[in-house]
N, C-alpha and C positions, 0 to 999 in steps of 0.2 A: 208305575209307581215312581220309578227313577225320574221319568220325565216330569212328573208333578213336583217331586222334590227339587229338581233343577229350577223349575219356575218359581217355587217359593223362595229359594236362595237368591234368585235374581231380584225378586220383589223386595226381599229384605235388604239387599245391598242398595237398591234404588232408594228405599226409605231412609236408610242411614245417610246416604249422600245428600238427600233433600234436607234431612235434619242438620247435617254439618253446614250446608249452605245457609240455612236459616240462622244457625248460631253465629256464623261469621257475619252475615248481614246484620243481625241484631247488634253484634259488637260494633260493627262499623257505624251503624245508626246511632248507638249510644255515644261513640266517640265524636261523631259529627255534631250531635246535639250539644255535647259538653263544649266542643270547640266553639259552636255558635253562641252558647251561653257566656263563655269566657270572653269571646270577641265583643258581644253586646255589653258586658260589664266593663270591659276595657274602654270601649267607645264612650260609655256613660261617664266613667272616671275621667277620661281625657276631656270630655265636654265640661265636667264640673271644674277641672283644673283651669281650663281656658276661661270659664266664667269667673272664677276666683281672681284671675289675673286682671280681668276687666274691672272687678270691684277694687282691686289694688290700685289701678290707674285712677279710678274714681275717687278713692280715698286721698290720693296725692293731690288731685285737682281740688278737692274739698279743703284740704289743709292749706294749700297755697292761697285759695280764695279768702279763707278766714284770716290768714296772716296779712294779705294785702289790705284787707279792711282795717285791721288793727294798726298796721304800720302807717297807713295813710291818714290816720286820725291826727298824728302829730309828726311832721317831717324831721324834727330834731330830737325826738325822745320816744323810746318804746319801753313801757313799764308793765306790759301784759295786763291791762286792766280787766280783760275778759277771762283771765285765768286759763289761757290756752296751753301753757307749758307745764310739764311735769306731772300731768294727771292722765289717767287712761279714760278715753272716751269710747263708749260703746254705741254702735249704730247697727240696728237690726236690718237684716235683708230678708228676702222672701223665704230662703231656706237656710239661713245661717246668721252669722254675726261678724261685724267688723270691730276690732279693738285697735285703737290708734293712740299713740303717745308722741307728743312733740317735745324736743329739747332745744334749748338755745345753744347752737354750736359755737358761739363766741365764749361761752362759760365752760370751757374744757381745755385741758392741756393737749395741744397738738403733738402727738408722739413724733411726727416727722420733723418737728422743729429742733430736735437735738442735733440735726445736721444743717448745713447751709450749702448752697450751690455756688461754685466758683464760676468765673467767667468762661472757663473751658468746659463747663457742664458737670464737672466732677463734684461729688458730695463729700464734705469734710465735717468734722465735729464742730458744733457751735457751743462754745464754752459756757456762756450765760445760761442757755437753755438746758445744757447738761446739768449744771448746778441746780436749776429749778426743778428738773425732773427728780433728782436725788432728794431734794427737799420734800417733794410731793410724796415720795415713797416713805420717807421717814415719818411724815405727818400721818401716813396710813398705817404706821406701826412697824415698819421695817427697821432693822438696825442700820446705823450709818454705813458700816462696811458692806453690808448686803445691798444697800441702796446704791452704793458706788459701783458694785459689781454688776447689778442689773442695768445701770445706766451705761456702763461700758459695753455690755452685751448688745443693748439696743443700738448704740452708736455703731458698733462693728457690723451689725446686720444691715444698716442703712448706708454706711459710707462706702466710697468707691475703692479704697485700698484693701490690701489683703494682710495688713499688719495688725495684729490684735492689740488692743489697749490693755493696760494692766487690769486683770480680772475679767477681760472680755473674751470673745470667741470669734474666730474667723474660719476660713475655708478648711484649714487642717483639722480643726476640732469637729466640724459638722461632717467632714469626709470620713471620720472614723465611726460614725453611727451605724446602727443596723441597717437603716435606710439612708445611705450617704447622700448629701446634697451640699450645695455651696451657699455661702451668705450672698444674697442676691445683689446687694448694693443698690437697691431700689426703695422708693418710699412705700410705706404700708398703705393698703387700701382699707383695712378694717382692724379694729382693736383685737379681734379674735386671732389675728396672725401672730400675736405675741406668744401663743402656745408653741410656736416653732422655734422660738429664740431661747437660747441657753439661760436657765435660771428662772424663767417665768412659769410658775406653777399655777394651777387653777385658782388657788386661794388669792394670790396677789392680782391675778387678772380680774377676778370677781370684784375685788376692792377698787381696782383702777377703772373698771368699765364705766361707772356713772360719772367719772371726772375726767376721762380721757377721750380723745377722738383721733381719727386718722384722716386729716383733710388732704385735698389733692396737691397741696404745695407744702413747703417747709417753713412758712411764715408762722410766727407766734400769733395766737388769737388776741383779740382786744375785748376783754370781758365787759359786758354791759352792767354798770353798777346798779341798775334798776331791776335786773332779773336775777342777780346773784341771790342765793338763799343760804341759810345756815348749813345746808348739806354741802355747799361748795367751800366750806371753811378750809379743808386741806389744800385745795387749789389756790385759795387766796394766800395761805401761808407760803406756798411755793414761790409766789411772786414777791411777797413782802420780805421774807426772810425769817430767821429763827427768833427775832425779837417778838414776833407775833405767834402766839400759840393757837392751836386749833380751837380751843375753848374760847379764847378771847376773840378770835375771828368770827366764830358763830354768834357770840353775844353782840358784837358790833353790827352784824347783819340783822339780827333780831331787833336792834334798836333803830332800824331805818325810820326816818321821819315819815309822817303820814303822807306827805306829798313827795317823798323821795329826796335825795340829796340834790341840791341845785346844779352841781357839776362834779367832775371827777376830782378836782383839788379838794373840795369840801368833803368828799368821801374819804380820800386818803388822810386828811387831817383828823377825821372822826375815828380813825383806827387807833390814834393815840400813841403809836410806837415809832412813827417815821419822823426823823429829824427834819426841821423846817427846810434846811438846804437840800434835802433829798426829795421833798414832796413833789416838786414840779416834774422831775424826771419820772417818778413812779406814776404820777397822775396821767402823764402822756400815754401810758400803756392801757388806760381804761377808757371806756366810751359810754355814751348814753343811748345808743341804738344797737340793734342787732342786725347783722347782714347775712347770717346763715343759720339754718335750723336743721335738726335731724328728726326725721319722722320714722318711727317704727310702726309697721302695720301688720296685724295678725288677722288674716281673712279666712273665715271658715264658711265654706259653701257646700252643702250636701256632703259628699264623701271627700272633698278636697280641702286642704289647708295650705295657705301660702303665707309665709312670714318673710318680710323684707325690711331693709333699712335704706332710706333714701336721704340724700343730702339736698336740701333746698337752699338756693342762694337768692338774695335780693338784688335785682339789677338796678342800675342808676335811675331807671324809669319808675321804680317802685314795684315792678312786676316780680313775682316769685316764681322761679323756675327750678325744676328737678334737674340737677346736673350729674347725679350719680345714683345708681340703685344697685344694692347688693342683696343676695339671698341671705336669709337668717337675720337674727337680731335679738334684742333683749326679750326675755320671757315676760309677757304682760299678764300672765296668770289666766285663770278661767278654765283650766282643765283642757281635755282633748276637744 
């Protein structure tokens, strides 16, 4: 009997061992299958992301081609007869949607223009453009004192020295933050970078975004009189001065003649607030063509979404080239 009991115990122990091995192997199998499933999903997501970037490149090529056609119709004048600017264009794909919007990059205040480059490469404040930026802020609803403070903060962020302007902020101010850093003394690459500069809250950045840009150099833009719209009224006020109110600027742009103004002097004269002796100088700052555009593309393909902002420049040959591309951009709507 004892021998039989010993055999039963050994059989029971063997059965338990087998069951433990089966449980462990089942667990390993489940883990392996989960790993394979996640790996397959990750691979699919990566493939979707790669495909969305190809669609992004295609969107830029499409936009450049449409612009080349429109610009080539008249070498001396661009009035956007096809309505390419300022509207969201939707293009369906096999498994998603491309939403694109073009802006005229000449009809915006270049934030980098509040400084100018010296012969030795250093950046210093540019008085006229500082004044115009402060005017733009006032036209957007900021108090004059607040506008001056924001202008000083932007200039200090860009200029090469470490001495703060009145109301501005330099290295010592940013060094005291929870996450300390320095004022870079470099040009902005994107309007969104304003969020890092003292005083620029989301409200003012949102109001500035449609009227401001961060171009690769510190030159002031040359607005195209044929593509300015009433929405650009605050930007126009910043250039002309306080004699022109945002309401009057918007009304002047709404009264654009059917064929457009013949030239920049006629446009300046039509504003009705510029003294005759000052019209020629102001008119020299406007043009009748556009040499740069901003393309915001929102590409949704299967599980992937890619949003980017590209700067397109017009070469002397009339070819439109992408010279810069940054992730992110203006929300074009449409949900997830």
